[in-house]
TORPA-4810 file (N, C-alpha, C, O; in nm, 3 decimals):
<nodes>
NODE_1_-2.013_-3.647_-0.782_-2.080_-3.638_-0.666_-2.071_-3.620_-0.571_-2.018_-3.701_-0.496_M
NODE_2_-2.111_-3.524_-0.536_-2.079_-3.489_-0.351_-2.123_-3.431_-0.261_-2.126_-3.311_-0.288_E
NODE_3_-2.157_-3.449_-0.171_-2.260_-3.450_-0.013_-2.180_-3.298_0.098_-2.064_-3.295_0.140_I
NODE_4_-2.262_-3.214_0.113_-2.176_-3.151_0.195_-2.314_-3.179_0.360_-2.433_-3.211_0.371_Y
NODE_5_-2.186_-3.137_0.466_-2.315_-3.157_0.564_-2.296_-3.019_0.610_-2.275_-2.933_0.525_T
NODE_6_-2.301_-2.989_0.736_-2.199_-2.828_0.834_-2.092_-2.835_0.793_-2.039_-2.751_0.720_E
NODE_7_-2.029_-2.966_0.845_-1.831_-2.952_0.827_-1.806_-3.004_0.766_-1.685_-2.982_0.769_R
NODE_8_-1.826_-3.109_0.655_-1.795_-3.230_0.577_-1.844_-3.207_0.403_-1.946_-3.160_0.353_L
NODE_9_-1.731_-3.260_0.351_-1.774_-3.262_0.210_-1.710_-3.412_0.175_-1.596_-3.451_0.200_K
NODE_10_-1.829_-3.490_0.105_-1.803_-3.587_0.076_-1.786_-3.660_-0.052_-1.897_-3.714_-0.052_L
NODE_11_-1.732_-3.699_-0.156_-1.666_-3.721_-0.256_-1.698_-3.819_-0.296_-1.670_-3.908_-0.215_V
NODE_12_-1.763_-3.871_-0.419_-1.835_-4.077_-0.427_-1.609_-4.015_-0.533_-1.573_-3.909_-0.584_A
NODE_13_-1.531_-4.158_-0.513_-1.470_-4.124_-0.611_-1.473_-4.171_-0.732_-1.549_-4.262_-0.764_S
NODE_14_-1.389_-4.114_-0.814_-1.408_-4.160_-0.917_-1.259_-4.177_-0.986_-1.182_-4.142_-0.897_S
NODE_15_-1.186_-4.213_-1.094_-1.048_-4.204_-1.113_-0.964_-4.083_-1.104_-0.857_-4.069_-1.044_P
NODE_16_-1.091_-3.926_-1.233_-0.991_-3.822_-1.259_-1.007_-3.767_-1.087_-0.915_-3.699_-1.041_E
NODE_17_-1.128_-3.801_-0.999_-1.081_-3.722_-0.858_-0.978_-3.782_-0.759_-0.900_-3.693_-0.726_F
NODE_18_-0.955_-3.878_-0.711_-0.858_-3.927_-0.705_-0.724_-3.959_-0.777_-0.679_-4.069_-0.746_I
NODE_19_-0.660_-3.896_-0.856_-0.546_-3.932_-0.936_-0.553_-3.781_-0.899_-0.437_-3.787_-0.860_S
NODE_20_-0.593_-3.623_-0.871_-0.594_-3.521_-0.798_-0.567_-3.563_-0.693_-0.524_-3.475_-0.618_G
NODE_21_-0.573_-3.660_-0.649_-0.503_-3.670_-0.489_-0.383_-3.650_-0.449_-0.353_-3.572_-0.359_L
NODE_22_-0.292_-3.733_-0.524_-0.172_-3.730_-0.496_-0.067_-3.624_-0.446_0.051_-3.652_-0.426_S
NODE_23_-0.118_-3.503_-0.429_-0.037_-3.395_-0.336_-0.099_-3.357_-0.242_-0.089_-3.249_-0.185_Q
NODE_24_-0.185_-3.465_-0.214_-0.312_-3.458_-0.091_-0.197_-3.588_0.028_-0.249_-3.605_0.138_S
NODE_25_-0.155_-3.611_0.022_-0.097_-3.724_0.051_-0.155_-3.775_0.122_-0.115_-3.793_0.236_G
NODE_26_-0.260_-3.811_0.084_-0.416_-3.956_0.063_-0.372_-4.020_0.058_-0.307_-3.997_-0.044_Y
NODE_27_-0.326_-4.159_0.111_-0.258_-4.301_0.062_-0.365_-4.388_-0.010_-0.405_-4.466_0.076_Q
NODE_28_-0.423_-4.408_-0.113_-0.520_-4.470_-0.170_-0.483_-4.635_-0.141_-0.385_-4.691_-0.189_E
NODE_29_-0.584_-4.702_-0.051_-0.550_-4.772_-0.013_-0.624_-4.890_-0.149_-0.674_-4.851_-0.254_G
NODE_30_-0.608_-5.082_-0.091_-0.664_-5.124_-0.160_-0.800_-5.131_-0.191_-0.830_-5.177_-0.301_P
NODE_31_-0.860_-5.106_-0.138_-0.994_-5.060_-0.153_-1.051_-4.966_-0.229_-1.158_-4.990_-0.286_H
NODE_32_-0.999_-4.867_-0.240_-0.998_-4.741_-0.314_-0.955_-4.819_-0.458_-1.038_-4.824_-0.549_V
NODE_33_-0.810_-4.884_-0.475_-0.802_-4.909_-0.649_-0.924_-5.044_-0.671_-0.973_-5.033_-0.783_K
NODE_34_-0.976_-5.152_-0.600_-1.095_-5.252_-0.644_-1.191_-5.182_-0.658_-1.251_-5.230_-0.753_A
NODE_35_-1.283_-5.032_-0.595_-1.384_-4.983_-0.603_-1.300_-4.901_-0.757_-1.344_-4.934_-0.866_H
NODE_36_-1.242_-4.851_-0.754_-1.180_-4.793_-0.980_-1.174_-4.928_-1.048_-1.235_-4.942_-1.154_L
NODE_37_-1.124_-5.000_-1.011_-1.168_-5.164_-1.096_-1.293_-5.183_-1.153_-1.314_-5.228_-1.266_S
NODE_38_-1.384_-5.143_-1.060_-1.527_-5.184_-1.052_-1.547_-5.075_-1.174_-1.544_-5.108_-1.292_E
NODE_39_-1.567_-4.954_-1.133_-1.665_-4.853_-1.184_-1.530_-4.797_-1.354_-1.526_-4.680_-1.394_L
NODE_40_-1.463_-4.885_-1.403_-1.390_-4.938_-1.523_-1.495_-5.023_-1.572_-1.501_-5.033_-1.695_E
NODE_41_-1.590_-5.096_-1.493_-1.626_-5.212_-1.549_-1.800_-5.147_-1.587_-1.851_-5.136_-1.699_K
NODE_42_-1.867_-5.111_-1.444_-1.947_-5.082_-1.439_-1.966_-4.908_-1.357_-1.930_-4.879_-1.242_D
NODE_43_-2.027_-4.821_-1.453_-1.936_-4.683_-1.426_-2.125_-4.667_-1.353_-2.139_-4.566_-1.284_P
NODE_44_-2.241_-4.748_-1.367_-2.307_-4.659_-1.294_-2.247_-4.749_-1.115_-2.312_-4.740_-1.010_S
NODE_45_-2.164_-4.797_-1.126_-2.168_-4.771_-0.926_-2.051_-4.666_-0.856_-1.967_-4.668_-0.766_T
NODE_46_-2.099_-4.582_-0.950_-2.053_-4.422_-0.890_-2.149_-4.433_-0.739_-2.244_-4.512_-0.740_L
NODE_47_-2.124_-4.361_-0.629_-2.140_-4.367_-0.550_-2.201_-4.453_-0.462_-2.262_-4.419_-0.361_G
NODE_48_-2.183_-4.557_-0.499_-2.176_-4.682_-0.451_-2.016_-4.811_-0.396_-1.996_-4.933_-0.398_W
NODE_49_-1.947_-4.701_-0.360_-1.832_-4.711_-0.358_-1.748_-4.629_-0.225_-1.796_-4.574_-0.125_G
NODE_50_-1.634_-4.642_-0.261_-1.527_-4.509_-0.178_-1.602_-4.372_-0.197_-1.634_-4.344_-0.313_V
NODE_51_-1.632_-4.291_-0.105_-1.633_-4.151_-0.083_-1.522_-4.111_0.058_-1.497_-4.142_0.174_W
NODE_52_-1.485_-4.025_-0.045_-1.348_-3.879_-0.008_-1.411_-3.808_0.129_-1.506_-3.733_0.107_I
NODE_53_-1.349_-3.828_0.322_-1.438_-3.731_0.349_-1.309_-3.626_0.366_-1.195_-3.659_0.399_I
NODE_54_-1.371_-3.454_0.329_-1.361_-3.364_0.395_-1.348_-3.250_0.471_-1.453_-3.186_0.462_L
NODE_55_-1.274_-3.199_0.535_-1.374_-3.114_0.590_-1.321_-2.945_0.518_-1.221_-2.881_0.487_E
NODE_56_-1.506_-2.934_0.522_-1.540_-2.826_0.406_-1.421_-2.711_0.389_-1.359_-2.656_0.298_K
NODE_57_-1.430_-2.710_0.552_-1.344_-2.553_0.501_-1.252_-2.496_0.501_-1.237_-2.374_0.512_N
NODE_58_-1.131_-2.624_0.482_-1.004_-2.623_0.440_-0.968_-2.711_0.334_-0.856_-2.699_0.285_S
NODE_59_-1.055_-2.805_0.287_-1.077_-2.945_0.209_-0.952_-3.045_0.232_-0.906_-3.119_0.145_D
NODE_60_-0.896_-3.032_0.392_-0.834_-3.147_0.392_-0.873_-3.285_0.416_-0.986_-3.292_0.464_V
NODE_61_-0.812_-3.402_0.397_-0.854_-3.500_0.359_-0.845_-3.554_0.518_-0.740_-3.554_0.583_I
NODE_62_-0.953_-3.591_0.558_-0.987_-3.674_0.730_-1.003_-3.821_0.707_-0.977_-3.881_0.812_I
NODE_63_-1.044_-3.919_0.591_-1.005_-4.060_0.603_-1.126_-4.117_0.470_-1.072_-4.072_0.369_G
NODE_64_-1.259_-4.192_0.424_-1.298_-4.211_0.323_-1.383_-4.285_0.406_-1.355_-4.265_0.524_D
NODE_65_-1.500_-4.382_0.386_-1.577_-4.436_0.365_-1.666_-4.455_0.264_-1.655_-4.394_0.158_A
NODE_66_-1.751_-4.531_0.285_-1.854_-4.592_0.126_-1.892_-4.757_0.142_-1.852_-4.821_0.240_G
NODE_67_-1.959_-4.807_0.057_-2.066_-4.899_0.070_-1.965_-4.980_-0.030_-1.885_-4.936_-0.113_F
NODE_68_-1.991_-5.087_0.001_-1.896_-5.238_-0.085_-2.017_-5.311_-0.194_-2.064_-5.425_-0.189_K
NODE_69_-2.041_-5.211_-0.281_-2.126_-5.205_-0.360_-2.250_-5.170_-0.380_-2.297_-5.099_-0.291_G
NODE_70_-2.350_-5.208_-0.508_-2.491_-5.173_-0.571_-2.537_-5.239_-0.376_-2.476_-5.288_-0.281_K
NODE_71_-2.691_-5.194_-0.414_-2.762_-5.268_-0.344_-2.828_-5.408_-0.355_-2.887_-5.415_-0.463_P
NODE_72_-2.838_-5.517_-0.286_-2.855_-5.635_-0.388_-2.951_-5.671_-0.440_-3.020_-5.606_-0.361_S
NODE_73_-3.028_-5.718_-0.506_-3.186_-5.789_-0.601_-3.297_-5.755_-0.414_-3.407_-5.701_-0.401_V
NODE_74_-3.222_-5.802_-0.328_-3.344_-5.778_-0.164_-3.293_-5.624_-0.130_-3.354_-5.586_-0.030_K
NODE_75_-3.209_-5.531_-0.177_-3.247_-5.375_-0.133_-3.121_-5.417_-0.033_-3.094_-5.317_0.032_K
NODE_76_-3.052_-5.504_-0.004_-2.986_-5.490_0.081_-2.815_-5.385_0.048_-2.770_-5.367_-0.065_N
NODE_77_-2.765_-5.345_0.143_-2.626_-5.284_0.111_-2.509_-5.285_0.244_-2.536_-5.222_0.346_C
NODE_78_-2.442_-5.324_0.237_-2.337_-5.335_0.321_-2.275_-5.204_0.298_-2.262_-5.159_0.184_R
NODE_79_-2.214_-5.105_0.467_-2.144_-4.989_0.422_-1.952_-5.046_0.551_-1.926_-5.113_0.651_S
NODE_80_-1.896_-4.980_0.474_-1.749_-4.996_0.601_-1.725_-4.868_0.579_-1.774_-4.817_0.479_R
NODE_81_-1.641_-4.787_0.671_-1.563_-4.668_0.709_-1.345_-4.744_0.729_-1.276_-4.839_0.766_I
NODE_82_-1.342_-4.615_0.673_-1.180_-4.625_0.687_-1.183_-4.488_0.691_-1.270_-4.421_0.634_W
NODE_83_-1.065_-4.429_0.776_-1.047_-4.355_0.830_-0.890_-4.364_0.798_-0.826_-4.467_0.822_Y
NODE_84_-0.816_-4.220_0.730_-0.700_-4.223_0.768_-0.642_-4.166_0.833_-0.721_-4.073_0.846_S
NODE_85_-0.535_-4.132_0.910_-0.410_-4.102_1.019_-0.392_-3.960_0.911_-0.304_-3.877_0.933_S
</nodes>
């Protein structure tokens, strides 16, 4: 699952995508590990967790952002933004 803007590419974190990042120097934080664990239990959470943010032209990872899970029954959804250096 990917979203494109003029300058960025956002990729929903999946086990396959994250495992391919080992050569990039991206440091997988605890929030990413928690999301991947949640995906194992409930695959429908793809897109409702961590998204990796890349510079579109170079594919350099500039950070990650995401949601803290699927919307609640009241249709509320909390977001969180993290940045890598």
